[in-house]
N, CA, C and O atoms as CSV, one atom per row, in Angstrom:
chain,resi,resn,atom,element,x,y,z
A,1,MET,N,N,-5.058,27.651,2.270
A,1,MET,CA,C,-5.329,27.629,3.716
A,1,MET,C,C,-4.576,27.738,4.347
A,1,MET,O,O,-3.379,27.587,4.106
A,2,THR,N,N,-5.302,28.165,5.773
A,2,THR,CA,C,-4.207,28.017,7.238
A,2,THR,C,C,-4.135,26.766,7.630
A,2,THR,O,O,-4.721,25.779,7.186
A,3,THR,N,N,-3.041,26.915,8.878
A,3,THR,CA,C,-3.250,25.083,9.325
A,3,THR,C,C,-4.306,25.756,10.238
A,3,THR,O,O,-4.987,24.986,10.914
A,4,LYS,N,N,-4.456,26.623,10.313
A,4,LYS,CA,C,-5.614,25.648,11.820
A,4,LYS,C,C,-6.929,25.402,10.810
A,4,LYS,O,O,-7.594,24.457,11.235
A,5,GLU,N,N,-7.549,26.053,9.457
A,5,GLU,CA,C,-8.278,25.913,8.699
A,5,GLU,C,C,-8.187,24.380,8.714
A,5,GLU,O,O,-9.162,23.726,9.084
A,6,LEU,N,N,-6.756,23.631,8.224
A,6,LEU,CA,C,-6.601,22.156,7.871
A,6,LEU,C,C,-6.965,21.227,9.059
A,6,LEU,O,O,-7.660,20.211,9.021
A,7,LEU,N,N,-6.285,21.848,10.224
A,7,LEU,CA,C,-6.356,21.300,11.266
A,7,LEU,C,C,-7.914,21.080,11.322
A,7,LEU,O,O,-8.209,19.885,11.293
A,8,TYR,N,N,-8.730,21.741,11.379
A,8,TYR,CA,C,-9.994,21.824,11.427
A,8,TYR,C,C,-10.775,20.997,10.327
A,8,TYR,O,O,-11.802,20.372,10.591
A,9,VAL,N,N,-10.212,21.048,9.102
A,9,VAL,CA,C,-10.393,19.657,7.882
A,9,VAL,C,C,-10.248,18.530,8.664
A,9,VAL,O,O,-11.317,18.048,9.040
A,10,GLU,N,N,-9.330,18.015,8.990
A,10,GLU,CA,C,-9.058,17.050,9.695
A,10,GLU,C,C,-9.424,16.631,10.260
A,10,GLU,O,O,-9.715,15.474,9.958
A,11,ASP,N,N,-9.817,17.171,11.773
A,11,ASP,CA,C,-10.543,16.987,12.342
A,11,ASP,C,C,-12.259,16.107,12.066
A,11,ASP,O,O,-12.827,15.075,12.422
A,12,ALA,N,N,-12.524,17.344,11.194
A,12,ALA,CA,C,-13.444,17.078,10.602
A,12,ALA,C,C,-13.862,15.733,9.631
A,12,ALA,O,O,-15.062,15.523,9.455
A,13,LEU,N,N,-13.324,15.250,9.298
A,13,LEU,CA,C,-12.583,14.350,8.505
A,13,LEU,C,C,-12.469,13.058,9.678
A,13,LEU,O,O,-12.735,11.998,9.111
A,14,GLY,N,N,-12.227,12.905,10.794
A,14,GLY,CA,C,-11.763,12.037,11.166
A,14,GLY,C,C,-13.321,11.639,12.032
A,14,GLY,O,O,-13.780,10.507,12.182
A,15,HIS,N,N,-13.987,13.081,12.570
A,15,HIS,CA,C,-15.225,12.860,13.400
A,15,HIS,C,C,-16.310,12.104,12.272
A,15,HIS,O,O,-16.996,11.194,12.738
A,16,GLU,N,N,-16.457,12.389,11.067
A,16,GLU,CA,C,-17.035,11.383,10.223
A,16,GLU,C,C,-16.786,9.941,10.130
A,16,GLU,O,O,-17.563,9.015,10.367
A,17,GLN,N,N,-15.183,9.909,9.623
A,17,GLN,CA,C,-14.975,8.409,9.568
A,17,GLN,C,C,-15.480,7.326,11.018
A,17,GLN,O,O,-16.008,6.217,10.937
A,18,TYR,N,N,-15.132,8.039,12.202
A,18,TYR,CA,C,-15.669,7.721,13.518
A,18,TYR,C,C,-16.885,7.563,13.555
A,18,TYR,O,O,-17.336,6.481,13.932
A,19,PHE,N,N,-17.890,8.820,13.093
A,19,PHE,CA,C,-18.979,8.120,13.687
A,19,PHE,C,C,-19.708,7.004,12.259
A,19,PHE,O,O,-20.511,6.149,12.630
A,20,GLN,N,N,-19.382,7.085,10.729
A,20,GLN,CA,C,-19.323,6.086,10.112
A,20,GLN,C,C,-19.140,4.150,10.860
A,20,GLN,O,O,-19.818,3.132,10.724
A,21,THR,N,N,-18.175,4.406,11.439
A,21,THR,CA,C,-17.660,3.494,12.206
A,21,THR,C,C,-18.206,2.942,13.034
A,21,THR,O,O,-18.432,1.735,13.119
A,22,LYS,N,N,-18.555,4.020,13.942
A,22,LYS,CA,C,-19.664,3.220,15.385
A,22,LYS,C,C,-21.017,3.163,14.470
A,22,LYS,O,O,-21.485,2.112,14.907
A,23,CYS,N,N,-21.606,3.446,13.847
A,23,CYS,CA,C,-22.603,3.477,13.111
A,23,CYS,C,C,-23.038,1.675,12.026
A,23,CYS,O,O,-23.955,0.853,12.002
A,24,LYS,N,N,-21.983,1.846,11.465
A,24,LYS,CA,C,-21.678,0.138,11.345
A,24,LYS,C,C,-21.876,-0.761,12.257
A,24,LYS,O,O,-22.834,-1.523,12.389
A,25,GLU,N,N,-20.756,-0.625,13.003
A,25,GLU,CA,C,-20.508,-1.457,14.256
A,25,GLU,C,C,-21.943,-1.895,14.907
A,25,GLU,O,O,-22.404,-3.024,14.741
A,26,THR,N,N,-22.642,-0.807,15.716
A,26,THR,CA,C,-23.874,-1.060,16.175
A,26,THR,C,C,-25.122,-1.154,15.068
A,26,THR,O,O,-26.266,-1.010,15.501
A,27,ALA,N,N,-24.956,-1.343,13.945
A,27,ALA,CA,C,-25.556,-1.895,12.902
A,27,ALA,C,C,-25.643,-3.432,13.342
A,27,ALA,O,O,-26.493,-4.138,13.884
A,28,SER,N,N,-24.572,-3.575,12.931
A,28,SER,CA,C,-23.877,-5.262,12.878
A,28,SER,C,C,-24.798,-5.644,14.549
A,28,SER,O,O,-25.022,-6.854,14.579
A,29,GLN,N,N,-25.146,-5.177,15.387
A,29,GLN,CA,C,-25.349,-5.720,16.774
A,29,GLN,C,C,-26.717,-5.062,17.111
A,29,GLN,O,O,-26.994,-4.846,18.291
A,30,ILE,N,N,-27.808,-4.653,15.853
A,30,ILE,CA,C,-29.436,-4.487,15.874
A,30,ILE,C,C,-30.254,-5.472,15.377
A,30,ILE,O,O,-30.508,-5.548,14.175
A,31,HIS,N,N,-30.815,-6.453,16.434
A,31,HIS,CA,C,-31.619,-7.377,15.639
A,31,HIS,C,C,-32.636,-6.861,14.858
A,31,HIS,O,O,-32.900,-7.289,13.735
A,32,ASP,N,N,-33.514,-5.494,15.692
A,32,ASP,CA,C,-34.622,-4.711,15.052
A,32,ASP,C,C,-34.488,-4.229,13.477
A,32,ASP,O,O,-33.659,-3.325,13.379
A,33,GLN,N,N,-35.046,-4.573,12.320
A,33,GLN,CA,C,-35.084,-4.674,11.160
A,33,GLN,C,C,-35.293,-2.769,10.713
A,33,GLN,O,O,-34.871,-2.123,9.754
A,34,GLU,N,N,-35.957,-2.455,11.671
A,34,GLU,CA,C,-36.381,-1.113,11.327
A,34,GLU,C,C,-35.131,-0.031,11.256
A,34,GLU,O,O,-34.742,0.787,10.423
A,35,LEU,N,N,-34.578,-0.595,12.982
A,35,LEU,CA,C,-34.042,0.332,13.479
A,35,LEU,C,C,-32.716,0.421,12.575
A,35,LEU,O,O,-32.315,1.335,11.854
A,36,LYS,N,N,-32.159,-0.880,12.870
A,36,LYS,CA,C,-30.695,-1.241,12.173
A,36,LYS,C,C,-30.546,-0.701,10.486
A,36,LYS,O,O,-29.538,-0.177,10.012
A,37,GLN,N,N,-31.934,-1.010,9.694
A,37,GLN,CA,C,-31.753,-0.301,8.561
A,37,GLN,C,C,-31.354,1.345,8.924
A,37,GLN,O,O,-30.236,1.728,8.582
A,38,CYS,N,N,-32.361,2.392,9.679
A,38,CYS,CA,C,-31.837,3.463,9.966
A,38,CYS,C,C,-30.875,3.656,10.796
A,38,CYS,O,O,-30.810,4.853,11.075
A,39,VAL,N,N,-30.006,2.965,11.381
A,39,VAL,CA,C,-28.717,3.211,11.564
A,39,VAL,C,C,-27.611,2.868,10.232
A,39,VAL,O,O,-26.516,3.399,10.045
A,40,GLU,N,N,-28.226,1.899,9.467
A,40,GLU,CA,C,-27.185,1.626,7.941
A,40,GLU,C,C,-27.084,3.130,7.313
A,40,GLU,O,O,-25.974,3.542,6.976
A,41,GLN,N,N,-28.103,3.851,7.174
A,41,GLN,CA,C,-28.899,4.988,6.538
A,41,GLN,C,C,-27.818,6.272,7.304
A,41,GLN,O,O,-27.107,7.021,6.634
A,42,MET,N,N,-27.857,6.282,7.971
A,42,MET,CA,C,-26.966,7.035,9.071
A,42,MET,C,C,-25.543,7.030,8.927
A,42,MET,O,O,-24.962,8.115,8.939
A,43,ALA,N,N,-24.722,5.680,8.756
A,43,ALA,CA,C,-23.438,5.524,8.050
A,43,ALA,C,C,-23.278,5.918,6.688
A,43,ALA,O,O,-22.239,6.457,6.308
A,44,GLN,N,N,-24.170,5.701,5.982
A,44,GLN,CA,C,-24.071,6.233,4.840
A,44,GLN,C,C,-23.541,7.633,4.601
A,44,GLN,O,O,-22.498,8.088,4.132
A,45,LYS,N,N,-24.953,8.276,5.234
A,45,LYS,CA,C,-24.878,9.934,5.320
A,45,LYS,C,C,-23.052,10.262,6.116
A,45,LYS,O,O,-22.356,11.168,5.658
A,46,HIS,N,N,-22.735,9.692,6.867
A,46,HIS,CA,C,-22.007,10.360,7.385
A,46,HIS,C,C,-20.649,10.240,5.925
A,46,HIS,O,O,-19.834,11.075,5.532
A,47,GLN,N,N,-21.015,8.464,5.354
A,47,GLN,CA,C,-19.680,8.124,4.450
A,47,GLN,C,C,-19.735,9.656,3.585
A,47,GLN,O,O,-18.712,10.216,3.192
A,48,GLN,N,N,-21.202,10.227,3.368
A,48,GLN,CA,C,-21.784,10.773,2.210
A,48,GLN,C,C,-20.784,12.027,2.630
A,48,GLN,O,O,-20.068,12.635,1.834
A,49,ILE,N,N,-20.880,12.262,3.934
A,49,ILE,CA,C,-20.287,14.000,4.212
A,49,ILE,C,C,-18.772,14.392,4.032
A,49,ILE,O,O,-18.175,15.377,3.599
A,50,PHE,N,N,-18.349,12.909,4.678
A,50,PHE,CA,C,-16.901,12.526,4.534
A,50,PHE,C,C,-16.256,12.627,3.172
A,50,PHE,O,O,-15.087,12.628,2.786
A,51,GLN,N,N,-17.200,12.694,2.699
A,51,GLN,CA,C,-16.684,12.623,0.546
A,51,GLN,C,C,-16.655,14.379,0.236
A,51,GLN,O,O,-15.789,15.008,-0.371
A,52,GLN,N,N,-17.864,14.869,0.852
A,52,GLN,CA,C,-17.777,15.978,0.202
A,52,GLN,C,C,-17.233,16.647,1.183
A,52,GLN,O,O,-17.626,17.791,0.957
A,53,PHE,N,N,-16.268,16.709,2.588
A,53,PHE,CA,C,-15.228,17.316,3.066
A,53,PHE,C,C,-13.915,16.992,2.272
A,53,PHE,O,O,-13.101,17.863,1.965
A,54,TYR,N,N,-13.789,15.754,1.986
A,54,TYR,CA,C,-12.351,15.176,1.387
A,54,TYR,C,C,-11.979,15.544,-0.104
A,54,TYR,O,O,-10.899,15.250,-0.616
A,55,ASN,N,N,-13.272,16.405,-0.912
A,55,ASN,CA,C,-13.629,16.396,-2.381
A,55,ASN,C,C,-13.327,18.178,-2.205
A,55,ASN,O,O,-12.803,18.739,-3.167
A,56,LEU,N,N,-13.603,18.828,-1.226
A,56,LEU,CA,C,-13.047,20.141,-1.083
A,56,LEU,C,C,-11.478,20.352,-0.938
A,56,LEU,O,O,-11.009,21.457,-1.210
A,57,LEU,N,N,-10.888,19.604,-0.632
A,57,LEU,CA,C,-9.055,19.592,-0.392
A,57,LEU,C,C,-8.948,19.314,-1.977
A,57,LEU,O,O,-7.845,19.190,-2.509
């Protein structure tokens, strides 16, 4: 893997962690249960994507 490719993967991992964190923070502030569930599912999806990227390494 080239340095540039490694930097891309590192950035992608960082973005997925950031999205997951923001989704969790947002979900904790939402009172509407349906919307809260949707945002929590988004957080789970970002965790899955992070794990898939990580497993490629």
